[in-house]
NUSELUM-248774 format. One line per 4 residues: number of its first residue (from 1); for each residue x, y, z of C-alpha. Coordinates in steps of 0.25 Angstrom, whole numbers, always signed. Layout:
BEGIN
NUM = X:Y:Z | ...;
***
This chain:
BEGIN
1 = -1:+0:+1 | +13:+11:+3 | +17:+8:-11 | +3:+11:-17;
5 = +4:+23:-10 | +18:+28:-14 | +15:+24:-28 | +3:+34:-28;
9 = +12:+44:-22 | +22:+43:-34 | +12:+43:-44 | +7:+54:-38;
13 = +20:+61:-38 | +22:+57:-52 | +12:+66:-56 | +15:+76:-50;
17 = +28:+75:-57 | +20:+75:-70 | +12:+87:-67 | +24:+96:-64;
21 = +28:+91:-79 | +16:+94:-83 | +15:+109:-78 | +29:+110:-85;
25 = +23:+105:-99 | +12:+115:-96 | +22:+126:-93 | +29:+124:-107;
29 = +17:+125:-114 | +11:+138:-109 | +27:+144:-111 | +25:+156:-119;
33 = +34:+152:-132 | +39:+165:-135 | +43:+171:-121 | +44:+158:-114;
37 = +50:+159:-99 | +62:+153:-99 | +67:+155:-83 | +53:+149:-79;
41 = +55:+138:-89 | +69:+135:-85 | +66:+134:-68 | +54:+124:-73;
45 = +62:+114:-82 | +72:+114:-68 | +60:+112:-62 | +56:+100:-72;
49 = +69:+93:-68 | +63:+89:-54 | +49:+85:-60 | +57:+75:-69;
53 = +67:+70:-57 | +53:+68:-48 | +46:+61:-61 | +58:+50:-61;
57 = +58:+48:-46 | +43:+46:-44 | +43:+36:-56 | +54:+30:-50;
61 = +48:+26:-36 | +35:+24:-44 | +42:+13:-52 | +49:+7:-40;
65 = +35:+5:-33 | +26:+1:-43 | +27:-13:-48 | +21:-9:-63;
69 = +33:+1:-67 | +28:+0:-80 | +16:+7:-78 | +23:+19:-75;
73 = +32:+19:-87 | +22:+28:-95 | +22:+40:-85 | +36:+41:-84;
77 = +38:+40:-99 | +27:+52:-102 | +35:+60:-90 | +47:+58:-95;
81 = +43:+62:-111 | +35:+74:-105 | +47:+78:-97 | +57:+76:-107;
85 = +50:+83:-119 | +45:+96:-109 | +59:+98:-104 | +65:+99:-119;
89 = +54:+109:-121 | +58:+118:-109 | +74:+117:-112 | +71:+120:-128;
93 = +64:+133:-122 | +74:+136:-113 | +85:+132:-124 | +81:+137:-138;
97 = +93:+133:-143 | +91:+120:-141 | +79:+120:-150 | +87:+127:-161;
101 = +96:+117:-160 | +88:+107:-166 | +83:+117:-178 | +96:+117:-183;
105 = +101:+107:-196 | +110:+98:-189 | +102:+95:-176 | +90:+90:-185;
109 = +96:+75:-183 | +96:+77:-169 | +83:+82:-168 | +78:+71:-175;
113 = +83:+60:-168 | +80:+68:-154 | +65:+69:-158 | +65:+54:-163;
117 = +72:+48:-151 | +67:+53:-137 | +78:+45:-129 | +81:+49:-115;
121 = +97:+49:-113 | +103:+48:-100 | +107:+59:-92 | +121:+65:-95;
125 = +128:+67:-81 | +139:+76:-81 | +152:+73:-76 | +157:+78:-62;
129 = +172:+84:-62 | +177:+84:-48 | +189:+91:-50 | +198:+77:-55;
133 = +207:+79:-67 | +206:+63:-71 | +190:+68:-75 | +191:+80:-81;
137 = +192:+77:-94 | +180:+68:-93 | +173:+80:-86 | +176:+90:-96;
141 = +175:+83:-110 | +160:+80:-103 | +156:+92:-98 | +161:+100:-110;
145 = +153:+91:-120 | +140:+91:-111 | +140:+105:-104 | +149:+112:-108;
149 = +148:+112:-124 | +133:+111:-123 | +128:+126:-128 | +114:+122:-125;
153 = +117:+124:-110 | +120:+138:-103 | +132:+141:-97 | +125:+144:-84;
157 = +121:+129:-84 | +133:+124:-89 | +140:+131:-76 | +130:+124:-68;
161 = +133:+110:-75 | +147:+113:-73 | +145:+115:-57 | +137:+101:-56;
165 = +149:+92:-63 | +161:+98:-54 | +163:+95:-40 | +175:+97:-30;
169 = +186:+104:-34 | +182:+108:-48 | +168:+113:-43 | +178:+124:-33;
173 = +183:+128:-46 | +171:+135:-52 | +165:+137:-38 | +165:+151:-36;
177 = +159:+155:-50 | +146:+158:-52 | +135:+151:-60 | +134:+158:-72;
181 = +136:+158:-87 | +148:+168:-87 | +156:+158:-77 | +152:+145:-85;
185 = +164:+146:-94 | +173:+152:-83 | +169:+140:-76 | +172:+131:-85;
189 = +186:+137:-88 | +191:+135:-73 | +187:+122:-74 | +195:+118:-86;
193 = +206:+125:-83 | +208:+120:-69 | +207:+105:-75 | +211:+106:-91;
197 = +224:+103:-85 | +231:+93:-96 | +244:+90:-87 | +236:+86:-75;
201 = +226:+80:-82 | +237:+71:-88 | +244:+69:-77 | +229:+65:-68;
205 = +226:+54:-78 | +241:+48:-78 | +242:+49:-63 | +228:+41:-63;
209 = +235:+31:-73 | +244:+27:-64 | +235:+27:-52 | +224:+18:-58;
213 = +219:+7:-49 | +225:-6:-49 | +218:-20:-52 | +217:-28:-39;
217 = +211:-39:-46 | +209:-47:-58 | +196:-41:-64 | +191:-34:-76;
221 = +183:-24:-68 | +196:-19:-62 | +203:-21:-76 | +193:-14:-84;
225 = +192:-3:-73 | +208:-1:-75 | +206:+0:-90 | +195:+12:-89;
229 = +203:+20:-80 | +215:+18:-89 | +207:+23:-100 | +201:+35:-94;
233 = +214:+40:-91 | +221:+38:-104 | +211:+43:-112 | +209:+53:-104;
237 = +226:+57:-105 | +222:+54:-120 | +214:+66:-121 | +224:+74:-114;
241 = +233:+72:-127 | +242:+62:-120 | +249:+51:-128 | +242:+39:-120;
245 = +244:+30:-134 | +260:+31:-129 | +258:+26:-115 | +257:+12:-117;
249 = +269:+8:-108 | +266:+17:-97 | +250:+12:-98 | +254:-3:-97;
253 = +262:-1:-85 | +251:+6:-78 | +241:-5:-81 | +247:-16:-79;
257 = +252:-12:-64 | +237:-10:-62 | +233:-24:-65 | +233:-35:-56;
261 = +241:-48:-58 | +231:-58:-64 | +228:-48:-76 | +232:-52:-86;
265 = +219:-60:-86 | +213:-47:-90 | +208:-49:-104 | +202:-63:-100;
269 = +194:-56:-87 | +186:-47:-97 | +182:-59:-105 | +177:-68:-92;
273 = +163:-68:-89 | +160:-79:-79 | +147:-87:-81 | +136:-83:-74;
277 = +126:-94:-76 | +130:-102:-62 | +129:-94:-49 | +128:-105:-41;
281 = +137:-107:-27 | +147:-121:-30 | +153:-128:-22 | +162:-138:-23;
285 = +167:-150:-15 | +180:-157:-20 | +184:-170:-10 | +194:-179:-15;
289 = +203:-190:-13 | +199:-200:-3 | +209:-210:-6 | +210:-223:+4;
293 = +220:-234:+4 | +220:-247:+8 | +228:-250:+23 | +243:-252:+22;
297 = +255:-257:+32 | +267:-249:+33 | +274:-262:+38 | +269:-273:+30;
301 = +263:-266:+18 | +249:-273:+21 | +235:-269:+18 | +232:-266:+34;
305 = +236:-254:+43 | +251:-255:+50 | +242:-256:+65 | +238:-271:+58;
309 = +249:-276:+54 | +252:-289:+60 | +268:-288:+59 | +268:-274:+62;
313 = +261:-277:+74 | +269:-288:+78 | +283:-280:+80 | +287:-275:+93;
317 = +285:-260:+94 | +300:-257:+91 | +298:-264:+79 | +286:-258:+75;
321 = +291:-244:+77 | +304:-248:+67 | +295:-252:+58 | +287:-241:+56;
325 = +299:-232:+56 | +304:-239:+45 | +290:-237:+37 | +292:-222:+40;
329 = +278:-223:+45 | +273:-215:+59 | +276:-219:+70 | +263:-213:+76;
333 = +253:-220:+67 | +263:-232:+58 | +257:-224:+46 | +265:-220:+35;
337 = +266:-205:+28 | +269:-196:+41 | +277:-194:+53 | +275:-196:+67;
341 = +275:-181:+72 | +264:-178:+60 | +255:-190:+66 | +242:-188:+71;
345 = +240:-200:+76 | +238:-203:+90 | +251:-208:+98 | +253:-220:+105;
349 = +241:-225:+115 | +251:-230:+126 | +262:-220:+128 | +255:-208:+121;
353 = +267:-204:+113 | +270:-204:+96 | +268:-217:+92 | +260:-227:+87;
357 = +255:-237:+99 | +261:-249:+90 | +273:-242:+92 | +273:-241:+107;
361 = +284:-246:+116 | +284:-248:+131 | +299:-246:+134 | +298:-232:+124;
365 = +305:-222:+130 | +305:-213:+118 | +296:-210:+109 | +308:-203:+98;
369 = +303:-210:+86 | +287:-205:+86 | +294:-191:+83 | +300:-198:+71;
373 = +296:-191:+57 | +292:-199:+44 | +291:-195:+30 | +277:-189:+27;
377 = +272:-195:+15 | +263:-185:+6 | +249:-187:+4 | +245:-189:-9;
381 = +230:-185:-13 | +226:-192:-23 | +212:-193:-33 | +206:-179:-30;
385 = +193:-179:-37 | +185:-166:-39 | +170:-168:-36 | +158:-157:-34;
389 = +150:-159:-19 | +153:-173:-17 | +164:-181:-11 | +173:-192:-20;
393 = +181:-202:-12 | +191:-211:-18 | +198:-223:-14 | +213:-228:-18;
397 = +217:-240:-13 | +231:-236:-17 | +235:-226:-8 | +242:-223:+6;
401 = +234:-228:+18 | +232:-213:+20 | +217:-207:+19 | +217:-194:+12;
405 = +207:-184:+12 | +204:-171:+2 | +194:-162:+4 | +191:-150:-5;
409 = +181:-141:-5 | +179:-129:-16 | +168:-119:-14 | +164:-107:-26;
413 = +153:-98:-24 | +148:-91:-35 | +139:-83:-30 | +136:-71:-20;
417 = +124:-66:-15 | +122:-51:-10 | +115:-47:+1 | +106:-34:+3;
421 = +114:-23:+10 | +112:-8:+11 | +120:+3:+16 | +111:+12:+27;
425 = +112:+22:+34 | +112:+22:+50 | +112:+32:+61 | +121:+31:+73;
429 = +117:+36:+87 | +120:+51:+83 | +111:+50:+70 | +123:+49:+62;
433 = +122:+42:+47 | +132:+29:+45 | +132:+20:+34 | +128:+5:+36;
437 = +129:-9:+27 | +116:-16:+29 | +111:-31:+26 | +96:-32:+23;
441 = +91:-46:+29 | +77:-50:+28 | +79:-63:+35 | +84:-55:+48;
445 = +75:-54:+60 | +84:-42:+66 | +92:-33:+61 | +107:-31:+65;
449 = +119:-21:+65 | +134:-23:+68 | +141:-19:+80 | +149:-13:+74;
453 = +137:-2:+68 | +132:-1:+80 | +145:+5:+87 | +145:+12:+75;
457 = +132:+19:+78 | +132:+20:+91 | +119:+16:+94 | +113:+11:+107;
461 = +114:-5:+110 | +101:-11:+115 | +105:-24:+123 | +97:-36:+117;
465 = +100:-52:+118 | +95:-57:+106 | +98:-69:+100 | +100:-70:+84;
469 = +101:-83:+75 | +103:-84:+61 | +108:-96:+51 | +109:-109:+57;
473 = +104:-103:+69 | +117:-95:+73 | +114:-87:+86 | +120:-74:+90;
477 = +115:-66:+103 | +114:-51:+101 | +114:-43:+111 | +113:-28:+107;
481 = +105:-20:+96 | +102:-6:+91 | +95:+3:+84 | +100:+9:+72;
485 = +91:+19:+62 | +95:+15:+48 | +93:+24:+35 | +92:+22:+19;
489 = +102:+30:+11 | +92:+32:-1 | +80:+36:+8 | +72:+39:+19;
493 = +70:+24:+24 | +74:+26:+39 | +73:+16:+50 | +79:+10:+63;
497 = +82:-4:+64 | +85:-11:+78 | +98:-19:+76 | +105:-33:+84;
501 = +120:-29:+84 | +130:-39:+80 | +143:-40:+78 | +144:-43:+64;
505 = +131:-46:+54 | +137:-54:+43 | +152:-52:+35 | +153:-43:+24;
509 = +144:-43:+14 | +146:-45:+2 | +155:-58:+4 | +164:-51:-6;
513 = +164:-38:-13 | +162:-38:-30 | +160:-28:-40 | +146:-20:-42;
517 = +148:-20:-56 | +145:-35:-58 | +130:-29:-54 | +121:-21:-65;
521 = +116:-14:-54 | +106:-2:-59 | +112:+12:-58 | +100:+18:-52;
525 = +98:+11:-38 | +103:+15:-23 | +110:+3:-19 | +108:+0:-3;
529 = +122:-4:-3 | +131:+1:-14 | +142:-7:-9 | +136:-20:-10;
533 = +146:-26:-17 | +157:-23:-7 | +159:-33:+5 | +156:-25:+16;
537 = +151:-27:+31 | +137:-27:+35 | +133:-18:+46 | +117:-20:+48;
541 = +107:-31:+44 | +94:-28:+42 | +84:-37:+45 | +70:-40:+39;
545 = +62:-30:+50 | +68:-21:+40 | +69:-28:+26 | +56:-28:+23;
549 = +54:-12:+25 | +66:-9:+15 | +62:-15:+4 | +57:-8:-7;
553 = +50:-11:-22 | +60:-13:-33 | +70:-24:-37 | +81:-25:-47;
557 = +86:-39:-52 | +102:-37:-58 | +99:-49:-66 | +101:-65:-64;
561 = +112:-69:-54 | +111:-54:-50 | +107:-48:-37 | +94:-40:-35;
565 = +92:-26:-31 | +82:-22:-21 | +76:-8:-17 | +75:-5:-3;
569 = +74:+8:+6 | +89:+7:+8 | +90:+7:-7 | +93:-6:-17;
573 = +99:-17:-9 | +105:-28:-19 | +106:-43:-15 | +106:-57:-22;
577 = +116:-66:-29 | +130:-62:-37 | +134:-73:-48 | +147:-77:-49;
581 = +148:-69:-59 | +148:-55:-53 | +154:-60:-41 | +170:-66:-38;
585 = +168:-80:-33 | +168:-85:-21 | +176:-98:-19 | +181:-107:-6;
589 = +190:-118:-7 | +193:-127:+4 | +202:-138:+5 | +205:-149:+16;
593 = +216:-160:+14 | +215:-172:+25 | +224:-183:+25 | +217:-193:+36;
597 = +223:-209:+39 | +212:-219:+40 | +219:-226:+53 | +218:-213:+59;
601 = +203:-208:+55 | +201:-222:+62 | +209:-219:+73 | +203:-208:+76;
605 = +189:-216:+79 | +194:-225:+89 | +204:-216:+98 | +192:-207:+100;
609 = +184:-218:+107 | +197:-223:+113 | +200:-221:+126 | +212:-211:+130;
613 = +225:-216:+133 | +232:-215:+146 | +240:-203:+144 | +256:-202:+148;
617 = +259:-200:+161 | +268:-189:+166 | +281:-191:+176 | +273:-188:+190;
621 = +261:-197:+185 | +271:-208:+180 | +280:-206:+193 | +266:-207:+203;
625 = +262:-221:+194 | +276:-226:+197 | +274:-223:+211 | +260:-230:+211;
629 = +264:-243:+204 | +277:-244:+215 | +271:-241:+228 | +256:-247:+224;
633 = +255:-262:+232 | +243:-272:+237 | +244:-274:+252 | +240:-286:+257;
637 = +226:-281:+260 | +224:-280:+245 | +223:-266:+244 | +234:-258:+236;
641 = +242:-249:+243 | +246:-237:+236 | +255:-227:+241 | +253:-210:+238;
645 = +267:-204:+231 | +271:-193:+239 | +279:-182:+235 | +292:-181:+240;
649 = +294:-169:+250 | +306:-159:+247 | +316:-156:+260 | +316:-141:+256;
653 = +304:-133:+253 | +305:-122:+244 | +307:-106:+247 | +292:-102:+243;
657 = +292:-90:+252 | +292:-79:+241 | +279:-87:+236 | +273:-86:+249;
661 = +276:-73:+249 | +269:-69:+236 | +256:-78:+241 | +257:-69:+254;
665 = +256:-55:+247 | +243:-49:+247 | +238:-46:+235 | +227:-33:+232;
669 = +217:-35:+221 | +209:-22:+216 | +196:-25:+207 | +190:-13:+201;
673 = +177:-9:+204 | +169:-4:+192 | +165:+12:+196 | +152:+17:+199;
677 = +148:+26:+188 | +142:+38:+194 | +129:+42:+188 | +129:+53:+178;
681 = +114:+59:+174 | +120:+69:+165 | +124:+57:+155 | +112:+49:+158;
685 = +103:+57:+149 | +103:+64:+137 | +92:+75:+137 | +94:+87:+147;
689 = +78:+87:+150 | +79:+74:+154 | +92:+76:+162 | +85:+89:+169;
693 = +70:+82:+171 | +79:+69:+177 | +85:+78:+188 | +74:+86:+191;
697 = +66:+72:+194 | +80:+68:+202 | +80:+81:+210 | +64:+80:+214;
701 = +66:+65:+219 | +78:+70:+228 | +69:+83:+233 | +56:+73:+235;
705 = +65:+64:+243 | +68:+75:+252 | +57:+82:+253 | +44:+72:+252;
709 = +33:+81:+258 | +37:+89:+245 | +38:+80:+234 | +38:+85:+219;
713 = +29:+78:+209 | +26:+80:+194 | +33:+86:+182 | +45:+95:+186;
717 = +45:+109:+187 | +54:+119:+182 | +61:+122:+196 | +64:+105:+197;
721 = +70:+106:+181 | +78:+118:+185 | +83:+112:+196 | +87:+102:+189;
725 = +94:+109:+179 | +102:+116:+191 | +106:+103:+196 | +113:+98:+184;
729 = +120:+110:+183 | +124:+110:+196 | +129:+95:+192 | +136:+98:+182;
733 = +142:+110:+187 | +147:+101:+198 | +154:+91:+189 | +160:+100:+178;
737 = +163:+112:+187 | +167:+106:+200 | +179:+114:+203 | +174:+126:+199;
741 = +162:+126:+208 | +173:+123:+219 | +181:+134:+215 | +168:+145:+214;
745 = +163:+139:+228 | +176:+140:+234 | +184:+152:+226 | +172:+158:+220;
749 = +180:+159:+206 | +184:+146:+197 | +199:+142:+194 | +208:+149:+183;
753 = +208:+136:+174 | +192:+135:+174 | +181:+136:+162 | +173:+142:+169;
757 = +183:+153:+174 | +179:+164:+162 | +166:+163:+165 | +165:+168:+180;
761 = +158:+157:+185 | +151:+159:+198 | +142:+149:+207 | +128:+153:+208;
765 = +118:+151:+220 | +114:+138:+217 | +128:+134:+217 | +130:+134:+199;
769 = +142:+140:+192 | +138:+150:+183 | +144:+160:+173 | +147:+173:+179;
773 = +147:+187:+172 | +142:+201:+173 | +127:+200:+171 | +122:+196:+184;
777 = +113:+208:+184 | +108:+207:+172 | +93:+203:+170 | +96:+189:+164;
781 = +93:+176:+170 | +103:+169:+179 | +107:+159:+169 | +110:+169:+158;
785 = +117:+178:+166 | +126:+167:+172 | +124:+153:+165 | +127:+139:+171;
789 = +141:+135:+168 | +141:+120:+161 | +152:+113:+156 | +155:+108:+143;
793 = +156:+95:+142 | +146:+90:+154 | +135:+80:+148 | +124:+92:+153;
797 = +129:+102:+146 | +127:+94:+134 | +114:+89:+137 | +110:+103:+140;
801 = +115:+108:+126 | +108:+98:+120 | +96:+103:+126 | +96:+118:+123;
805 = +100:+112:+109 | +87:+105:+106 | +78:+114:+115 | +83:+125:+103;
809 = +77:+118:+93 | +91:+112:+89 | +97:+127:+87 | +112:+129:+84;
813 = +123:+131:+95 | +123:+147:+97 | +108:+145:+100 | +109:+133:+109;
817 = +123:+140:+117 | +114:+155:+119 | +102:+146:+126 | +112:+138:+134;
821 = +119:+149:+138 | +105:+157:+144 | +109:+147:+156 | +120:+139:+155;
825 = +134:+141:+151 | +142:+129:+146 | +158:+130:+143 | +160:+129:+130;
829 = +146:+127:+127 | +148:+132:+112 | +154:+119:+109 | +147:+110:+115;
833 = +133:+116:+109 | +139:+116:+95 | +143:+101:+98 | +132:+97:+103;
837 = +123:+104:+92 | +133:+97:+81 | +128:+84:+87 | +115:+85:+86;
841 = +109:+76:+77 | +95:+86:+74 | +104:+97:+70 | +113:+88:+61;
845 = +102:+81:+54 | +95:+96:+53 | +109:+103:+47 | +107:+105:+32;
849 = +121:+104:+31 | +130:+112:+20 | +119:+118:+11 | +122:+120:-4;
853 = +128:+135:-7 | +122:+141:-21 | +130:+152:-29 | +120:+163:-28;
857 = +117:+173:-41 | +118:+186:-43 | +109:+196:-38 | +101:+204:-46;
861 = +105:+218:-49 | +95:+225:-40 | +103:+218:-27 | +116:+224:-32;
865 = +111:+238:-40 | +113:+248:-30 | +99:+259:-32 | +95:+270:-23;
869 = +84:+268:-14 | +74:+281:-20;
***
């Protein structure tokens, strides 16, 4: 219903614009052909441009709101034809020479073409010149051909065009000249004299050749950009009559230094075009060569493990050890291919040392043999076969007894998805505007902001206790939230959102940056995030509560396998898939190689279930064990007699007086106790009136306790408010001028170094410090004759100045200071008043800023010619 009402309003506005055009047509019809009022016609023609702009804006909004924009195409075409027709009629009346040119013999063919083909060409925008010598030739040629050499334009109009095309240093050159026909040629000559410096132009273009940006990576886009910039400077030097054709060696040297290391393939890069037909993500998993061999004995070469070899088991332990060393096998696992140091098998089950249990000797004293190394045989990985999304396992009976596993994974992602992002305005606690990059998420129940943004804005953090769950039921506990005011950069949309504060919302979006030129974006759309293609951080997430309110009518598709533009209150957002032809390939490779032994794999199963063996005993434990075996016996009654081992006493005790002395020394420990903060009533309240009234209620409560028979109730009286204000001033002076108060009470004057010395202060009957002076006997009020002295940096003074500023309807510093001095004298009061008014948000918003200064026209002759009064 709202959209229908808006559409009806826009149609009425369009009717108003059409009525303005009709009135202009009636004016042309009623114009006297013999003696037309050209001045009025020129004024109306200028206003006609505003009518055209208003019609275009209204018609564009109608096309966006209406589902059938073709229904209004006839209105647009009719208005355009009438507008250009009537504007041409008016311009022929203003410039009769244009009509005479049509009648010349040489112009017959052109006029015939213009009458036959009514084609509206795009508007030619005049170039802008900022004083750069590199752009002077282009500006001069373009402006000269369009404006300066056009005889149909007056010199005054040419001067206006010239001013609009200049900026920066070039504008200052003709700023002092008045806009008139006589000054145009002088202004154009000044511009030419300044920038038509052939030697300087040549130097700037040569310098630009040497400062061409280097190509950072192999890309036809960077190569074409380098070539275009090079040709621009060479053409400019050729126009300046420089022998550019003879600089081949120099130019080749300059360009080759700017290229990257792999740009010898630049000719091939221009012709390469990725196939956009397949944009699916491809993931290839390759697992190859799971080879296995039958058991092989290193001792007898039989088809069994050496652990089960009867010949090897029949040997004594010392012979077994010699046999293993002869075969260059590991003494820890009895296998071939690695040394004892690199063996991952467990140690001996009997003694815990680095050798196999079959090689254990009861009388072994040293295990030096366990540290000896053997030559390591490299592992051969054979039979690797690549498959896609499946596992291939092969068995080979002619290999060694090792079980080799090679796992390989290759992931290739050929597409990327853009999420909706927008750059918005947010306001801090002072009302200052900041930029913020937000992510629009229609699947989020709440809004979020980063802790960095919350600290930057300085908004009040509200304590909460909320659990937020996401994908896979991942839960986060949040403790604070805040209220943030947001505003669109393109319209008046403004709202306030409550955001949950999180350390980080997500990673950088998009994941990688890409070239925006790969997307055919329309030129007339306002992107909500102009830098959506650059990977950067996200400051805020706007959830579903606001997402539906942001959506507006209007959607633009950029083609198959391309993202979509959606119109919102924050501007046009872009989201969707970008195929592999638009973005660099994102690939992930992973490789894992593992060499496992079948015996080790089987051993791990029963080792996990096996009860842990006894660890080797220490020297002290072994001595106790030997003592137990030597002294324990069985008595005649059948009971065992166990003797407890006693530690032998030393004959001489060590001197430990120093240790005892240090232990008997007294230690004093100090614990810091947090200081109790003093209640400061001046920092408790941010309003002067609230501070005054709270103080008045406190004083009333005190008086009611002291005199219960004379209690005061009801609203505060003026006497109570005045008493509260006097009490506050007395507290402020006691805090800031305690030394001066003491001197005035005892000596009647202040020190020579005091800030109050020049004020000639004194203490009145109520104990307050006032400014002295010579107007004691005047008829002014006491506060005006002798104002109360207040410090500059006290919170009470700031509250008083802010209250007076708002009371005077945000008056300027002089008015506020004059009003304050009717009763108070603030030290350095002018400085304090200006500082607080400068921080006033209301005054800041209402300040119009620097207004545009226009050059005034000449005064009429009656204003500058003297006449006799009578």
